[in-house]
N, C-alpha and C positions, 0 to 999 in steps of 0.2 A: 409512419412507423407504427408497428403493432404495440399497443399499450402494454407496458410492463407492470403497471399498477393502476389502481382506480383513481388515486388522488396524489397531487404534489403540493407540498407547502410552498407558497410563493408570496413573498412580501407581506407576511402577516396573516395569511388565510389559506385554507385548503381550496385547491381548484381541481376541477376534473382534468385528467391527463391531457386531453385534447385542447384544453384552454390555457395550458401553461406554455405560452409562446413569447418570443421576442421578435423585434422588427429586423428586417434584413440589413438595416443600417446601424444595428447595435455596434458600438465602438469595439467591444471585445471580439466580435466576429472578424473585424478587419485587422486588428493590431495585436490580439492575443493577451491583452492585459486583463486577466481574470484569475481568480484563485478558487481552489476546490479541495475537497477531502474525499476519501473513501473510508467508510466505516462499516463494520460488521455488527449484526445483531444475531444473537444465538438463543434458541430455545433452551430453557434451563431444566435441570434434573427435577427441580420442584419450583413452583411459583411462576410468575410471569416471565416472558422473554426479557433479555437484558442486552443493552448496547455495550460493546466492548471498548473500554477506555474512552468513553464519550467526552469527558472533560478535556483530556489531552488532545483529542482531535479538534474540538472546538477552539481550544487555545491556539493550535497550529494554524487553523483557518484564519483567525484574527491576526496572528503574527505574519502570515503570508501576505495578508492584505496590507499590513503596515509596511512590509518590505517594498511593495510596489506603489505605495502612496494612495491606497484605496481606503475609504472610510466606510466601514460596514455600519449600516444604520440600526443595528440591534445589539443589545448587550449579551454578554456571555450566557446569563441565565435564560434569556429569551431564546437564544439559539439552541441551548440544551433542551428546553421544553419543546421547541419546534421539532427537533429530531425525534423525541419521544412521540409527539403527536403524529408525525408522518408514519411511524411504525404502527401505532395503534389504529389509525384510520384505514390502513391497508391490511390490517389483520395478520401481521407477520409474526412468525416465530423465528425461524432462520431467515435472515435477509441481509441486504446490502443497502447502505445509504450513500447518496451522493449530494452533499451540500456544495453549492457553487455560488460565488459572488461575481457578478459581471457588470461592466458599464453598459448602460442601455441608451435611453434617449439623450440627445444632446448634439454637440457639434462634431463634425468629422475632423480628422487631422491628428498627427502624432502628438501634438502638445495639448490636446483637449482633455479636460478632466470632467467627466460626465457623471450623472447620478448612478448610484449603485443599486442593483436589484439582487435579492438573495432568494434562492430556491433550494428546496431539499426534497429529492426524490428518494423513495424507499420501495424496494422491490425484491422479489425472490431471485437469488442468483447462486448457483452452485459453485463447484470448484473451478476457479478461473482457468487453470491449466489442465483441467480434466480429472475426474475421479481416478482413472487408471494412472495418470501421472502422479497423483498423490501417493499411490501405493507402490508403483514400479519405477517411477522416475521419468523425467523428460529428457529430450535431446536439445543441446544448446550449442551455440557457436560464439566465438569471440568476434565482435562486430568490427568492421572496418571504420565505422564511425567512432569518433573520440568523444568521451564525456566532456560536458561543458567545463571550461576552466573556471576556477574560483573567482577570477576577476572579470568574467564575462557574463555571469548569470547569478541569480539569487538562489543558490543551491539549497538553502535552508527553507525555501518556500515552495509550495506546490502551485506554480504559475502555469496557466493554461498554455501559453505560447511556448514555454520551455519543453513541452512534450513532443514538439515536432520531430526532433532527432530520435526520440524513442519510437515514434510511429514508423519512421523510415527504417530504423534498424530492425524493428519487429517484422515489418513487411518483407524486408530482404531475407531475414532469417527463415521465414515461413516459405518464401519462394524457393529457397535452397533446401527445403526439406527438414528444417529444424523447428522446434517449438518456441524457442526463446533466444534472445541475443544477450551477450554480456559486454559491458563497456569497460575499456581501460581509459586511464587519463593520458595526457600528452606525454608523460614520462614512462608509460608502460605499466603502471601499477593498476591492478584490477580494482574496479569501483563497484558496480552493481549491475542488475538486469535493467530491462527497459522500464520497469515499474516496481522493482523489488530490490531489497538488499540481498547480499550474498554472503554465505558462510562456507568455510571448508573445514574438514577434519583431517588431520594428518598426524600419525604417531601419537595419538592420545591428546592432541591439542585442537581445540575448537577456536578458529580464528575468523575475524571479520574486519574489513577495513575500518580504521578509526574515524571518529566524527570529523576530524580535521581534513579528511580526504574529500574528494569531489563526489560526495554522496548526499542524498537526503537521509538524515538520521531517522529511520523509520520507527514508528511506535510499536509495530510488531517486532522489529529488530530489538528494541529495548526490552520487550517482553521476553524474547528468547534469551537474551543475555541474563536477565533477572532470574529466569527459571533455571538456566544452566548453572549459574553461580550459587543459587539456593540449593540445588540438587533435588533429586527424587529417588525413589527406590530403584528405578531402572538406571538412572544416570549415575548414581553413586557406585553401582556395580561396574560401570564402565571407566570410572576414574578419569574424568575429563578435566583438563586444564583449559581455562578460558582466557583468550588474549584478544585485544583490539590492536592490530598492527598491520602495516602494509604488506602486500605480497604481489608478486608478478604472475604472468600467465603460466609460466612453467609449473608453479605450485598448484595451479588448477589441475593440470594434467597429471601431476604426481599425487594428488590428494586421495585419501581413502574414501572420503565422502564429500559431496558438495550439495548444498541446498539453498533455495531461495526463501526469503521471508517477506511478507507484505500483507496488507489487509485483504487484497483480492486473492493473492497466491497462498495466504496462510503460511504453511511450511511445506514446500514442494521440493522433493529430491531431484537432483540431476544425475542421470545415469550415464550420460555420454557428452563429451565436449569435443567439437571438431573431429568427430569420428573416432575419438579415443574413449574407450570405456573408463569410467571412474570407479576405482576399487573393483568390486566384483560385478559391476555393471547393473546394479539394482540398488534399492534403498538400503542404506546402511543402518547399523544398530543405534548410533547416536541420533541420527535423523529421526528414526522411528520412536525412540524414547522421548525426544523433544516434542514430536507430534502428539504423542499420547498425553504428555504433561500439559501442553498448550491447550488442547481441546478439553481436558478436564477443567482447566482454569476457566476457559471461555464458557463452559456450561455449568459453572457454579459448583463443581465437585471438589474444589480445593479451597478450604477456608482461608489459607494464606493469601490468596489472590482475589478474594471476593470484592475487595476495594476497587478492582478494575471494572466492575460490572455496574451498569446503571439500569435498574428495572424500568420497563416502559410504562408501568402503572404505579 
C-alpha cells in the first residue's frame, strides 16, 4: 500500500508507516471485534491546526470498546494527546485521523478475549464524496440491504465487523452507477447512509431520524443540529424548523433538499435518489447555509463553537 503518511502512533510510540503491522492471525481480522473512529483536523484561520470535537470522538471510541467488551489500555487524556501527536508528527493542517483498537496476539476462536492494540493514523484526505459532490450534490439509491436491527447489533458503537453491510451496499450502489446507498430499517423508515447520517428539508422543516432509530448518532450530526438550532445569518433568513423524527422513503423523494453528514462526508448534498431529482436537482439553500456555518466553525471562525476545537500544539 502506498504510504498515506510518514508515521503512525501505535501502542504508545510513533512508528514508520511500513512498520505499523499486525499478524495474519490477529483475532479482529477473523471475527471483526474491533472499534474505530474517524476524526477530522482543520487548518485554522489563525494559530495551529485543530482537531474537530476530539474529546467526543475519543469518548465514543472508549464507549464502543466497552460495548464489545474490549479494555483499551490507555486513558482518555493519553488517547487525546496521541491524536495530537499523530497530527503534529505528520505535519498536517487539514487531515483525517483513524484511531483503531483491535485484538492482536492470543488464542483463536470466537470466545477468546485477547490483548488490545491501539493505533492512530493521521493523513491528508480530501472530500470523501468528491469536491464536486460537495458543491453540486451526489446521486444515491435506497439500498436493498436493511439496516441492522437494534437487537442484533451495537448501533451506538463503531464496531469493525458491523460495517460489512455498509461495504456491500456501497459496492452495489457504485456498480449501479450511484455514489452512495441509503439504508432503511426493517419497518421501512429511513436510517442513514453507509457511513453517514441523513437529513431532509421539506416545506421549511429540517428533519433527521431520532437517536432511538437504527442509526449511529453521529458527532457531525450533533454539530449540524446544534448549528441549525442556534441559527446563523444565512439560516435565520431561511426560517428553518428543526425536528428529529422518523420518516419513510417517500419523504426522501418528496424532499426539497437531502444531505448527508459525517466526519468523512462533512456535509454533502444529494441531488438525486433512485433516478428522481431532489428539489431543483442541485444543492439547496439550507444545505449550503449549513455547509458555510459548519466550515466556519471547524476553521475557528465562529467564537460560539471554538470549544469544539482541540489545537494540535
